[in-house]
C-alpha positions as CSV (number, residue, x, y, z in Angstrom):
1,M,87.7,-25.7,50.1
2,K,84.5,-24.5,51.3
3,N,85.4,-21.2,50.2
4,S,85.8,-22.3,46.7
5,K,82.4,-23.7,46.3
6,M,80.6,-20.6,47.9
7,R,82.4,-18.2,44.9
8,L,81.3,-20.7,42.2
9,I,78.0,-20.7,43.7
10,K,77.7,-17.0,43.6
11,I,79.3,-17.0,39.8
12,L,76.7,-19.3,39.2
13,S,73.8,-17.1,40.3
14,L,75.2,-14.1,39.0
15,I,75.6,-15.8,35.3
16,G,71.8,-16.8,35.9
17,M,70.4,-13.8,36.6
18,L,72.5,-12.2,33.7
19,A,71.2,-14.9,31.5
20,L,67.4,-13.9,32.9
21,C,68.1,-10.1,32.2
22,L,69.2,-10.8,28.6
23,L,66.2,-13.1,27.9
24,L,63.9,-10.4,28.9
25,T,65.9,-8.0,26.8
26,G,65.2,-10.3,24.0
27,C,61.3,-9.8,24.3
28,V,61.4,-6.3,22.2
29,V,60.2,-6.5,19.0
30,P,61.5,-5.2,15.8
31,P,59.7,-1.8,14.0
32,E,58.4,-3.7,11.1
33,D,56.1,-5.8,13.6
34,V,54.3,-2.9,15.1
35,N,51.0,-2.3,13.4
36,A,49.7,1.0,12.2
37,N,47.8,1.2,15.7
38,G,50.6,0.9,17.6
39,G,50.1,-2.6,18.8
40,Y,52.3,-6.0,18.4
41,V,51.9,-8.4,15.5
42,V,53.5,-11.5,16.4
43,T,53.1,-14.9,14.5
44,D,53.7,-18.3,15.2
45,G,56.8,-18.2,12.9
46,D,58.6,-15.5,15.2
47,L,58.4,-17.8,18.0
48,P,60.3,-20.5,19.6
49,F,57.3,-22.1,21.1
50,Q,53.4,-22.0,20.3
51,S,51.8,-18.9,21.0
52,L,48.1,-18.7,22.5
53,N,45.4,-17.5,20.4
54,P,44.3,-14.0,21.7
55,T,40.5,-14.0,22.8
56,I,37.8,-11.3,24.1
57,T,36.3,-12.1,27.4
58,G,33.7,-10.7,29.0
59,T,35.5,-8.4,31.5
60,P,35.7,-4.7,30.4
61,Y,39.4,-3.2,29.5
62,T,40.5,-0.8,32.1
63,P,43.6,1.1,31.3
64,P,46.6,0.8,33.4
65,T,47.5,3.3,35.6
66,S,51.4,2.8,35.6
67,T,53.7,0.6,34.3
68,P,52.3,-2.5,32.8
69,V,53.4,-5.6,35.3
70,P,53.3,-8.8,33.8
71,T,50.7,-11.2,34.8
72,S,48.9,-14.5,33.7
73,T,45.4,-12.8,33.4
74,P,44.6,-10.6,30.2
75,T,42.2,-7.9,31.5
76,Q,41.9,-6.1,27.8
77,Y,40.3,-6.4,24.2
78,P,41.9,-8.3,22.8
79,P,45.2,-9.4,25.1
80,V,48.6,-9.4,23.1
81,Y,50.7,-12.0,23.8
82,A,54.6,-12.2,23.4
83,T,57.2,-14.5,24.5
84,A,61.1,-14.6,25.8
85,T,63.6,-15.1,22.4
86,P,67.3,-15.6,22.4
87,T,69.3,-12.3,22.1
88,S,71.5,-12.2,19.1
89,S,74.7,-13.1,21.1
90,P,73.5,-15.6,23.8
91,L,76.0,-16.9,26.3
92,P,77.5,-19.8,25.7
93,G,76.3,-22.7,27.5
94,V,72.5,-21.1,27.4
95,T,70.3,-22.9,25.3
96,P,66.5,-21.8,25.1
97,V,64.1,-24.3,26.7
98,Q,60.9,-25.0,24.6
99,S,59.0,-25.2,28.3
100,T,60.1,-21.5,29.6
101,P,56.9,-20.2,30.7
102,Q,55.3,-17.5,28.5
103,I,55.7,-13.9,29.6
104,I,52.4,-11.8,28.9
105,I,53.1,-8.2,28.3
106,G,50.0,-6.1,28.6
107,I,49.8,-3.3,25.9
108,S,48.2,0.1,26.7
109,T,46.5,1.2,23.4
110,P,43.7,3.5,22.7
111,T,41.7,1.0,20.7
112,P,42.1,-2.8,21.1
113,Q,42.0,-4.4,17.7
114,A,39.0,-6.3,16.4
115,D,38.5,-8.0,13.2
116,A,38.6,-6.0,10.5
117,T,36.3,-8.4,8.3
118,T,33.9,-9.3,10.9
119,T,30.4,-7.8,10.4
120,L,27.8,-9.1,12.9
121,K,24.1,-8.2,12.0
122,K,20.4,-9.5,12.7
123,G,20.5,-13.0,11.7
124,S,24.1,-14.1,13.1
125,S,24.6,-16.6,15.6
126,G,27.5,-18.2,17.5
127,K,29.9,-17.6,19.6
128,E,31.0,-14.1,18.4
129,V,27.3,-13.0,18.6
130,E,27.4,-13.8,22.6
131,R,30.3,-12.2,23.3
132,M,29.2,-9.0,21.8
133,Q,26.1,-9.6,23.6
134,Q,28.0,-10.2,27.0
135,R,29.7,-6.5,26.3
136,L,26.2,-5.0,25.7
137,K,25.0,-6.3,28.7
138,E,27.8,-5.1,30.7
139,L,27.8,-1.5,29.4
140,G,23.6,-1.3,29.8
141,Y,22.5,-1.4,26.3
142,L,20.9,-5.3,26.4
143,K,18.7,-6.3,29.0
144,G,17.8,-9.8,27.4
145,S,19.5,-12.9,27.7
146,V,22.8,-13.6,26.1
147,D,21.7,-16.5,23.8
148,G,24.5,-16.1,21.2
149,D,21.3,-15.2,18.3
150,F,21.4,-11.8,16.7
151,G,17.4,-10.8,17.0
152,D,15.4,-7.8,17.5
153,A,16.4,-7.0,20.8
154,T,20.4,-7.2,20.0
155,E,19.5,-4.8,16.9
156,A,18.2,-2.4,19.0
157,A,20.7,-2.7,21.5
158,V,23.8,-2.1,18.8
159,E,21.7,1.2,17.2
160,A,21.3,2.1,21.1
161,F,24.8,1.8,21.5
162,Q,25.9,3.2,18.0
163,A,24.1,6.5,18.8
164,Q,25.3,6.9,22.0
165,N,29.0,6.6,20.8
166,G,28.7,8.7,17.5
167,L,28.6,5.9,15.0
168,T,26.6,5.4,11.9
169,V,23.3,4.1,13.3
170,D,22.4,0.7,11.2
171,G,21.8,-1.8,13.7
172,K,25.1,-4.1,12.1
173,A,28.3,-4.6,14.3
174,G,30.7,-3.8,11.4
175,P,34.3,-3.1,12.5
176,A,34.3,-0.1,13.7
177,T,31.3,-0.9,15.9
178,L,33.2,-3.9,17.5
179,A,36.1,-1.8,17.6
180,K,34.4,0.9,19.9
181,L,32.5,-1.9,21.6
182,Y,35.8,-3.5,23.0
183,S,37.4,-0.3,23.4
184,S,38.0,1.4,26.8
185,S,36.4,4.5,25.6
186,A,33.3,2.6,24.7
187,R,30.3,4.8,26.5
188,R,27.9,3.3,28.7
189,A,24.0,3.4,28.4
190,P,22.9,6.3,30.4
191,T,20.4,5.5,33.6
192,T,17.4,5.9,31.0
193,V,18.6,4.7,27.6
194,V,18.2,7.6,25.1
195,T,16.2,6.2,22.1
196,N,13.3,7.4,19.9
197,T,11.2,4.4,20.9
198,P,8.1,5.8,23.0
199,R,7.6,2.9,25.6
200,A,4.5,0.7,24.8
201,T,1.1,1.5,26.6
202,S,-1.1,-1.1,28.4
203,T,-3.8,0.0,26.0
204,P,-4.1,-2.1,23.0
205,F,-3.4,0.1,19.7
206,T,-6.4,1.1,17.7
207,S,-6.6,1.8,14.3
208,Y,-6.2,5.6,13.1
209,K,-6.9,7.0,9.6
210,K,-7.3,10.6,7.7
211,G,-9.8,12.6,9.8
212,D,-8.9,11.5,13.3
213,S,-7.1,13.8,15.9
214,G,-6.2,13.6,19.6
215,P,-2.8,13.0,21.8
216,E,-2.2,9.6,20.1
217,I,-2.2,11.2,16.8
218,K,0.3,13.4,18.2
219,R,2.4,11.1,19.8
220,M,2.1,9.0,16.2
221,Q,3.4,12.0,14.4
222,Q,6.3,12.8,16.6
223,R,7.6,9.0,16.1
224,L,7.4,9.3,12.2
225,K,9.0,12.7,12.6
226,D,11.6,10.9,14.5
227,L,12.1,8.2,12.0
228,G,12.3,10.8,8.9
229,Y,9.0,10.3,7.3
230,L,7.0,13.3,8.4
231,K,8.2,16.9,7.9
232,G,6.1,18.7,9.2
233,S,4.6,19.5,12.5
234,A,3.0,17.2,15.5
235,D,-0.2,19.0,15.6
236,G,-2.6,15.9,16.5
237,D,-4.7,16.3,13.4
238,F,-4.5,13.3,10.9
239,G,-4.3,14.9,7.6
240,D,-2.8,14.8,4.2
241,A,0.8,14.9,5.0
242,T,0.2,12.4,8.2
243,E,-1.6,10.0,5.5
244,A,1.4,10.4,3.1
245,A,3.7,9.6,6.0
246,V,2.4,6.7,7.3
247,R,2.2,5.3,3.5
248,A,5.7,5.8,3.1
249,F,6.9,4.3,6.5
250,Q,4.4,1.2,5.6
251,A,6.2,0.8,2.2
252,N,9.6,1.1,3.8
253,N,8.9,-1.7,6.3
254,G,7.1,-4.3,4.4
255,L,3.3,-3.4,5.4
256,T,0.3,-3.1,3.6
257,V,0.2,0.5,2.2
258,D,-3.3,1.9,3.3
259,G,-2.4,5.2,4.9
260,K,-4.5,3.9,8.0
261,A,-2.5,3.3,11.0
262,G,-3.8,0.0,12.1
263,S,-2.2,-2.3,15.0
264,A,0.1,-3.9,12.6
265,T,1.6,-0.5,11.7
266,L,1.7,0.7,15.1
267,N,3.3,-2.3,16.6
268,K,6.0,-1.5,13.8
269,L,6.0,2.0,14.0
270,Y,6.9,1.9,17.8
271,S,9.3,-1.1,17.9
272,S,13.2,-0.9,18.0
273,S,12.8,-2.6,14.5
274,A,11.3,0.3,12.7
275,K,13.1,1.1,9.4
276,R,14.1,4.9,9.0
277,A,12.9,6.9,6.0
278,P,15.7,5.8,3.0
279,S,16.7,9.8,3.2
280,D,17.5,10.0,6.6
281,P,21.0,11.4,7.0
282,T,22.1,8.9,9.9
283,R,22.2,6.5,7.6
284,T,24.9,5.8,5.3
285,P,23.4,6.4,1.8
286,K,23.5,3.4,-1.1
287,P,25.1,3.9,-4.2
288,T,22.1,4.5,-7.0
289,A,22.3,1.7,-9.8
290,T,20.3,1.1,-13.0
291,P,17.6,-1.6,-12.1
292,T,18.0,-5.0,-13.5
293,P,15.2,-6.5,-14.4
294,R,14.9,-10.3,-12.6
295,A,12.2,-12.7,-12.2
296,T,10.9,-12.0,-8.3
297,A,13.1,-8.6,-8.1
298,T,12.1,-5.2,-8.7
299,P,14.4,-2.1,-9.0
300,R,15.9,-0.6,-6.0
301,A,14.3,2.5,-4.8
302,E,17.2,4.8,-4.8
303,S,17.7,4.2,-9.1
304,L,14.1,5.3,-9.3
305,D,14.8,9.0,-10.8
306,Y,13.2,8.7,-14.1
307,Y,9.9,8.8,-16.0
308,L,7.8,6.4,-18.2
309,Q,5.0,7.4,-20.2
310,L,2.8,6.9,-23.2
311,G,5.5,5.9,-26.2
312,S,8.5,4.8,-23.9
313,S,9.7,1.4,-24.6
314,G,12.7,-0.9,-23.3
315,T,13.8,-2.7,-20.4
316,R,12.3,-0.3,-17.8
317,V,8.8,-0.6,-19.4
318,R,9.3,-4.1,-19.4
319,T,10.1,-4.5,-15.8
320,L,7.2,-1.8,-14.8
321,Q,4.7,-4.1,-17.1
322,N,6.0,-7.1,-15.2
323,R,5.5,-5.7,-11.8
324,L,1.8,-4.2,-13.0
325,I,1.0,-7.9,-14.0
326,Q,2.7,-9.5,-10.4
327,L,0.4,-7.0,-8.7
328,G,-2.8,-7.7,-10.7
329,W,-3.1,-4.2,-12.4
330,L,-2.4,-5.5,-15.7
331,E,-3.1,-9.0,-17.6
332,G,-0.9,-10.5,-20.5
333,T,2.8,-10.6,-21.5
334,A,5.2,-7.8,-20.9
335,D,6.1,-6.3,-24.1
336,G,8.4,-3.3,-23.1
337,K,6.2,-0.9,-25.3
338,Y,4.4,1.9,-23.1
339,G,1.0,1.7,-24.7
340,P,-2.5,2.7,-23.5
341,A,-3.1,-0.4,-22.1
342,T,-0.1,0.3,-19.7
343,E,-1.0,3.8,-19.0
344,Y,-4.6,2.8,-18.1
345,A,-3.0,0.1,-15.8
346,V,-0.4,3.0,-14.0
347,K,-3.8,5.2,-13.8
348,A,-5.4,2.6,-12.0
349,F,-2.6,1.9,-9.5
350,Q,-2.2,5.6,-8.7
351,D,-5.8,5.8,-7.8
352,R,-5.5,4.0,-4.9
353,Y,-2.9,6.7,-3.5
354,S,-4.4,10.4,-2.9
355,S,-0.6,11.4,-2.5
356,L,-0.3,10.3,-6.5
357,W,-1.3,12.3,-9.7
358,K,-3.6,10.0,-12.0
359,D,-2.2,11.0,-15.1
360,G,-0.6,7.3,-16.2
361,I,3.1,8.4,-16.1
362,A,5.2,6.4,-14.2
363,G,7.6,8.9,-12.6
364,P,9.9,8.6,-9.1
365,D,6.8,8.9,-6.8
366,T,4.4,6.4,-8.4
367,L,8.0,3.9,-8.8
368,K,8.8,3.9,-5.4
369,L,5.4,3.1,-4.2
370,L,4.8,0.7,-7.0
371,Y,8.1,-1.0,-6.3
372,G,7.5,-1.0,-2.5
373,A,7.0,-3.9,-0.5
374,G,3.5,-2.9,0.5
375,A,2.4,-1.7,-2.9
376,A,-1.6,-2.0,-3.6
377,S,-2.6,-5.3,-5.4
378,A,-5.7,-5.5,-7.4
379,K,-7.9,-8.5,-7.3
380,T,-8.6,-8.1,-11.4
381,P,-6.5,-6.3,-13.8
382,A,-7.1,-2.6,-15.0
383,S,-6.3,-3.3,-18.6
384,S,-4.8,-6.1,-20.7
385,L,-1.7,-6.3,-22.9
386,G,-1.7,-7.9,-26.3
387,M,-4.3,-10.4,-26.7
388,T,-7.7,-11.0,-28.6
389,L,-10.8,-11.7,-26.5
390,E,-13.7,-13.2,-27.8
391,P,-17.1,-14.3,-27.2
392,G,-17.2,-17.2,-25.0
393,D,-14.0,-15.9,-23.2
394,N,-13.8,-15.6,-19.3
395,G,-11.4,-14.3,-16.8
396,P,-10.0,-11.0,-15.4
397,A,-9.0,-9.7,-18.8
398,V,-12.7,-9.8,-19.6
399,T,-13.4,-8.2,-16.2
400,A,-10.7,-5.5,-17.0
401,M,-12.7,-5.0,-20.6
402,Q,-16.2,-4.5,-19.2
403,K,-15.4,-2.3,-16.4
404,R,-13.6,0.1,-19.3
405,L,-16.7,-0.3,-21.3
406,K,-18.5,0.5,-18.2
407,E,-16.7,3.9,-17.7
408,L,-17.1,5.1,-21.4
409,G,-20.8,4.3,-21.3
410,Y,-21.3,1.1,-23.3
411,Y,-22.2,-1.6,-20.7
412,K,-24.4,-0.8,-17.8
413,S,-24.2,-4.9,-16.4
414,S,-21.9,-5.8,-13.7
415,A,-18.5,-7.0,-14.3
416,D,-18.7,-10.3,-13.9
417,G,-15.9,-11.7,-16.3
418,D,-18.0,-13.5,-18.8
419,F,-17.8,-12.5,-22.4
420,G,-21.7,-13.2,-23.3
421,N,-24.1,-11.4,-25.4
422,V,-24.4,-8.2,-23.6
423,T,-20.7,-7.4,-23.5
424,K,-20.4,-8.4,-27.4
425,S,-22.8,-5.7,-28.1
426,A,-21.1,-3.2,-25.9
427,V,-18.0,-4.0,-27.8
428,I,-19.6,-3.6,-31.0
429,A,-21.1,-0.2,-29.9
430,F,-17.7,0.9,-29.0
431,Q,-15.9,0.0,-32.2
432,K,-18.7,1.4,-34.4
433,A,-18.3,4.8,-32.4
434,N,-14.4,4.7,-32.7
435,G,-14.2,3.6,-36.6
436,L,-12.9,-0.2,-35.8
437,T,-14.5,-3.1,-37.4
438,A,-17.7,-3.8,-35.8
439,D,-16.9,-8.0,-35.2
440,G,-17.9,-8.1,-31.5
441,R,-14.1,-9.4,-30.8
442,A,-11.7,-7.3,-28.8
443,T,-8.7,-7.6,-31.0
444,T,-5.4,-5.8,-29.9
445,A,-6.6,-2.7,-32.0
446,T,-9.9,-2.4,-30.1
447,L,-8.3,-2.9,-26.6
448,N,-5.6,-0.3,-27.6
449,K,-8.2,2.1,-28.7
450,L,-10.7,1.1,-25.5
451,Y,-7.7,1.9,-23.0
452,S,-6.9,5.2,-24.8
453,A,-7.0,8.4,-23.7
454,D,-9.2,9.6,-27.1
455,A,-11.2,6.7,-26.9
456,R,-14.9,7.9,-27.7
457,D,-17.6,7.3,-25.1
458,A,-21.2,6.1,-25.6
459,S,-22.3,9.6,-26.6
460,Y,-20.7,9.4,-29.9
461,Y,-22.8,6.3,-30.8
462,E,-25.3,7.1,-33.5
463,D,-28.4,4.6,-32.9
464,D,-30.0,5.4,-36.4
465,A,-32.2,2.8,-38.0
466,N,-29.5,1.0,-40.1
467,A,-27.4,0.4,-36.9
468,R,-30.4,-0.9,-35.0
469,D,-31.3,-3.4,-37.6
470,E,-27.8,-4.8,-38.1
471,E,-27.7,-4.8,-33.9
472,D,-30.9,-6.9,-33.9
473,T,-28.9,-10.5,-34.8
474,D,-25.8,-9.6,-33.1
475,Y,-27.6,-9.2,-29.8
476,D,-29.5,-11.9,-30.3
477,N,-32.9,-10.7,-28.5
478,D,-30.4,-9.9,-25.8
479,D,-30.5,-6.2,-24.3
480,P,-27.0,-4.6,-24.8
481,V,-27.4,-2.3,-21.6
482,A,-29.9,-4.1,-19.6
483,P,-28.7,-4.5,-16.1
484,E,-27.3,-8.3,-14.8
485,D,-30.0,-10.9,-14.1
486,S,-33.0,-8.0,-14.6
487,G,-35.3,-11.2,-15.4
488,D,-38.7,-10.1,-16.1
489,V,-39.8,-7.3,-13.3
490,T,-43.2,-6.7,-12.5
491,V,-44.2,-3.4,-10.4
492,G,-47.7,-2.6,-10.0
493,G,-49.2,-4.2,-12.8
494,Y,-46.3,-2.9,-15.1
495,T,-44.4,-5.9,-16.8
496,T,-40.6,-5.0,-18.6
497,L,-40.8,-5.1,-22.2
498,R,-37.9,-5.2,-24.6
499,W,-36.5,-5.8,-28.2
500,G,-38.4,-8.7,-29.2
501,D,-41.4,-9.0,-27.3
502,T,-44.7,-9.5,-28.6
503,G,-48.6,-9.3,-27.4
504,P,-51.1,-6.9,-26.0
505,E,-48.8,-5.0,-23.6
506,V,-46.4,-4.2,-26.5
507,K,-49.1,-2.9,-28.9
508,K,-50.2,-0.6,-26.0
509,L,-46.4,0.4,-25.5
510,Q,-46.4,1.1,-29.2
511,Q,-50.0,2.9,-29.0
512,A,-48.9,5.0,-26.0
513,L,-45.5,5.9,-27.7
514,K,-47.3,7.0,-30.8
515,N,-49.7,9.3,-29.1
516,R,-46.6,11.4,-27.7
517,G,-45.0,11.6,-30.9
518,Y,-42.3,9.1,-30.2
519,Y,-43.3,6.4,-32.5
520,S,-44.6,6.6,-36.3
521,G,-44.8,2.8,-37.2
522,K,-47.4,0.2,-37.2
523,L,-49.2,-1.3,-34.2
524,D,-48.3,-5.0,-34.7
525,S,-47.9,-5.6,-31.0
526,T,-44.1,-6.7,-32.1
527,F,-41.1,-4.6,-30.0
528,G,-38.9,-3.7,-32.7
529,S,-35.9,-1.1,-33.7
530,G,-39.0,1.9,-34.3
531,V,-40.4,0.9,-30.8
532,Y,-36.8,0.5,-29.1
533,A,-35.7,4.0,-30.9
534,G,-38.7,5.5,-29.2
535,V,-38.3,4.0,-26.0
536,K,-35.2,5.6,-26.1
537,A,-36.4,9.0,-27.2
538,F,-38.8,9.0,-24.1
539,Q,-36.5,7.9,-21.7
540,K,-33.8,10.6,-22.7
541,Q,-36.3,13.3,-22.4
542,Y,-37.5,12.5,-19.0
543,G,-34.2,11.7,-17.4
544,L,-34.3,8.4,-17.1
545,K,-31.8,5.6,-17.7
546,V,-31.5,5.5,-22.1
547,D,-31.4,1.4,-22.1
548,G,-34.5,1.1,-24.7
549,I,-36.3,-1.0,-22.1
550,A,-39.7,-0.5,-21.2
551,G,-39.3,-1.0,-17.4
552,P,-41.7,0.0,-14.6
553,A,-40.6,3.6,-13.9
554,T,-40.7,4.1,-18.0
555,Q,-44.4,3.0,-18.2
556,M,-45.3,4.8,-15.4
557,L,-43.9,8.0,-16.4
558,L,-45.2,7.2,-20.2
559,Y,-48.6,6.3,-19.0
560,N,-49.0,8.9,-16.4
561,S,-50.2,7.1,-13.9
562,S,-49.4,6.2,-10.2
563,A,-48.7,2.4,-9.4
564,P,-51.3,0.3,-7.2
565,S,-50.5,0.4,-3.2
566,S,-50.0,-3.1,-3.3
567,D,-46.1,-2.7,-3.4
568,T,-45.9,0.1,-1.0
569,N,-47.6,-1.5,2.3
570,T,-44.1,-2.7,3.1
571,S,-40.9,-1.5,4.1
572,L,-37.5,-3.1,2.9
573,Q,-34.0,-2.8,4.6
574,K,-30.7,-3.9,4.4
575,G,-31.0,-7.4,4.7
576,S,-34.2,-7.9,3.1
577,S,-34.6,-9.9,-0.1
578,G,-36.9,-11.6,-2.8
579,T,-39.0,-10.4,-5.6
580,K,-39.9,-7.0,-4.1
581,V,-36.3,-6.0,-3.6
582,R,-35.4,-7.1,-7.2
583,N,-38.4,-4.7,-8.3
584,L,-37.0,-2.1,-6.0
585,Q,-33.5,-2.3,-7.7
586,Y,-34.9,-2.2,-10.9
587,V,-36.9,1.1,-10.6
588,L,-33.8,2.8,-9.1
589,Y,-31.9,1.5,-11.7
590,E,-34.4,2.9,-14.7
591,L,-34.3,6.2,-12.5
592,G,-30.6,6.0,-12.6
593,Y,-30.1,5.8,-8.7
594,Y,-28.9,2.1,-9.1
595,D,-26.3,0.5,-11.1
596,G,-25.6,-3.0,-9.6
597,P,-26.9,-6.6,-10.2
598,I,-30.5,-7.1,-9.9
599,S,-30.0,-9.5,-7.4
600,G,-33.0,-9.6,-4.9
601,Q,-30.4,-8.5,-2.1
602,Y,-30.5,-5.4,-0.2
603,D,-26.9,-4.9,0.4
604,T,-25.2,-1.8,0.7
605,A,-25.2,-0.6,-2.7
606,T,-29.2,-0.7,-2.7
607,V,-29.0,0.8,0.6
608,N,-26.6,4.1,-1.1
609,A,-29.3,4.1,-3.9
610,V,-32.2,4.5,-1.6
611,R,-30.4,7.3,0.1
612,S,-29.6,9.0,-2.9
613,F,-33.5,8.7,-4.1
614,Q,-34.8,10.0,-1.0
615,S,-32.5,12.9,-1.0
616,S,-33.3,13.7,-4.6
617,N,-36.9,13.5,-3.7
618,G,-37.0,15.5,-0.5
619,L,-37.9,12.5,1.4
620,T,-36.6,12.2,5.0
621,P,-35.3,10.7,7.0
622,V,-32.8,9.9,4.4
623,D,-31.9,6.5,6.1
624,G,-31.9,4.2,3.1
625,V,-34.8,2.3,4.2
626,A,-37.5,1.9,1.4
627,G,-40.3,2.6,4.0
628,P,-44.0,3.0,2.6
629,K,-43.5,7.0,1.9
630,T,-40.2,6.2,-0.1
631,L,-42.0,3.1,-2.2
632,R,-45.4,5.2,-2.9
633,V,-43.2,8.2,-4.4
634,L,-40.7,5.6,-6.2
635,Y,-43.4,3.6,-7.8
636,S,-45.8,6.5,-8.9
637,G,-45.1,8.5,-12.1
638,N,-44.0,11.6,-10.4
639,A,-40.5,10.2,-8.6
640,V,-37.5,12.7,-9.7
641,P,-35.0,10.9,-11.6
642,A,-31.1,11.2,-11.0
643,S,-30.5,13.2,-14.1
644,A,-33.3,15.6,-13.4
645,A,-32.2,15.7,-9.6
646,S,-28.7,17.0,-10.6
647,S,-29.9,20.5,-10.1
648,S,-31.7,20.4,-6.8
649,S,-30.1,22.6,-3.9
650,H,-28.9,21.4,-0.9
651,D,-27.8,23.9,1.8
652,T,-24.0,24.1,2.4
653,L,-22.6,22.6,5.6
654,S,-19.6,23.4,7.2
655,K,-17.9,23.2,10.6
656,G,-20.0,23.8,13.8
657,S,-23.3,22.9,11.7
658,K,-25.8,20.4,13.7
659,G,-28.9,18.8,13.1
660,T,-30.7,16.1,10.5
661,A,-28.8,17.3,7.5
662,V,-25.3,16.6,9.2
663,V,-26.6,13.3,10.3
664,E,-27.5,12.3,7.1
665,L,-24.3,13.3,5.7
666,Q,-22.3,11.7,8.2
667,E,-24.3,8.6,7.4
668,S,-23.4,8.5,3.7
669,L,-19.6,9.3,4.4
670,Y,-19.6,6.3,7.1
671,N,-21.4,3.8,4.5
672,L,-18.6,5.1,1.8
673,G,-15.8,4.4,4.5
674,Y,-14.8,8.3,5.0
675,L,-15.9,8.6,8.5
676,S,-15.7,6.4,11.4
677,E,-18.7,8.1,13.8
678,V,-22.1,9.8,13.1
679,T,-22.4,12.4,16.1
680,G,-24.9,14.7,14.6
681,E,-22.2,17.8,14.6
682,Y,-19.8,19.0,11.7
683,D,-16.6,18.3,13.8
684,N,-12.9,18.2,12.6
685,A,-13.4,14.6,11.6
686,T,-16.3,15.1,9.2
687,V,-14.1,18.3,7.7
688,E,-11.2,15.7,6.9
689,A,-14.1,13.2,5.7
690,V,-15.5,15.6,3.5
691,K,-12.1,16.4,2.3
692,N,-11.0,13.2,1.4
693,F,-14.3,12.6,-0.2
694,Q,-14.0,15.6,-2.4
695,R,-10.3,14.3,-3.7
696,R,-11.6,11.1,-4.2
697,N,-14.7,12.0,-6.4
698,G,-12.9,15.1,-8.4
699,L,-14.5,17.9,-6.2
700,S,-12.3,20.7,-4.5
701,A,-11.3,20.0,-1.4
702,T,-12.7,22.7,0.8
703,G,-14.0,20.5,3.8
704,K,-17.1,22.3,3.3
705,A,-20.3,20.2,2.2
706,D,-21.7,22.8,-0.7
707,N,-24.7,21.6,-3.1
708,E,-22.1,19.9,-5.6
709,T,-20.4,17.8,-2.8
710,Q,-23.9,16.7,-1.5
711,R,-25.3,15.8,-5.0
712,V,-22.2,13.7,-5.9
713,L,-22.7,12.1,-2.3
714,Y,-26.2,11.3,-2.8
715,S,-26.0,10.3,-6.3
716,G,-25.2,6.6,-5.8
717,S,-22.7,6.7,-7.9
718,A,-19.9,8.4,-5.8
719,K,-16.4,6.6,-5.2
720,P,-16.1,4.8,-1.7
721,A,-12.7,5.6,0.4
722,W,-11.7,2.1,-0.6
């Protein structure tokens, strides 16, 4: 009996072992459940019991060195779970039990599977980001905390991982990046992570601009080269190519596009979030598309491979106009027609960039800067679309019109945005010279002609007697070309006389003009059209401002005498104010050195005008200070006007020159924003400053300060760097 029981126990044990083997044999997955990468695909519907969801842990995957052994702790990314299932012919009496423990089988695959739809990028957050950060930290790419927020540090770590592992470097953790990251073949970060980002220095960034040189410039150039913006050599000299590269970097990174490397630009340049140049080969190119106008969007830079110019029309032109209006270069409503106003606005925009041709044609280079995030904006429009401006109007459109009239020589006052009598007179003069209805109203026809390339300037305006008689009522006794707020200026006993004045001073003026052959009318003590014409003829002959106003300088020359010394026993300089400054400004205006408002404030424009006067009249030092010596010459009848000074000679200055002349040159360049330091030596920075000045003012960019360059520089009307 005892032997029978032992035999039964052995048989049952054997049956149990056989059943277990059969259960294990049932773990084989059919071929159709194997995916393309060799991994198993097991669904809950295939299992007799609930399966576990695969999870990605923070433990790096280690490939097995021998036959996988079942274990309860998965060590790969991600683990694959399988369960025991009955065979097709189960043993009689053997029933699968739901509580049978799960058997975990380690699957060795070259690349563990990741979610094919997941893309983590800057701004993402959550558990998936946290897992990714943990893995990046384990591999040595992330130094910060694991917080589940995809920020700058995480983006930089992803970029470093991608670069080290031969992936597209875009800072986004897509399926390919995640699969590589969680694989056993993921490369760890070097002891020192190889990146193109220079380490920050302990010295705060300063500001660099064209003309600067040195090791910091070279370092900046190298970084621009690394990011694909600079194609030339890193030579340590901040020249045209470097400025263009800085502008391109600023535009692509949402910074103010001014070509100067200030602290904001440098901080972004050396940061891990600095965007590479769009054409960089390490980035996946984006497909081009025709820009679709939107209320707040602009066309994508990659698609701007077309040209818009005078005569163009359509959706692209309307988009262009809306962008110009948005940036303040154009006034009015976009009409989709590329007319003179649009062309003029484009020219004004191009004028802000030394890398662009000022041709009014909106080509790829212009459009990329115009639609860039850091496109230059304007405080007042350059031109206006489809509107009519009338006396009494005010605003940016009037300011734009006044500026254009000033360019053409019809308007001499400041562009203040108020359409008054002086502006009306200028409009009438322009209309007469260009064959338009001379009503003083700036209609669409007048504005289109005004902003066109063939608009006639003031030299075409024939000031015959009939025209002056007609203007007498239009001007309403207000000077058509007088400087803003000139008032009754009195210098050295000479009081300004203008159209409509009467009295003994006017009679004296008539007599002097008659004696010199400039007036043939009656001595009736009335300033009328004949006196006006005589004064203008005299001013033209002597190189004064031809405005028909007998101011102090005009009378000094006319009466051929010197001014009393009462106004010359003083010294005026920047910051001074009052009547003497007003007198100074008006005489400088008459002599052609000053074209600003007669405000009585000794500002930068006045300093530059005085410097120009001193240079043209052989006065030293050329410091912009109106001292006794300068004032005596200014208020004499022998002052050389700006027009006559144009033929004066200046010795050519070049690299290596030194002395007072160089100091005067550098001070003028400094005041106009081209130079950051006055050294007294014509160095590399001065050469670059002169080149920039020459380009900005339409001169040949040689870097040498020849006679023509100095003449323009000291003329008082030189264009500043800004």
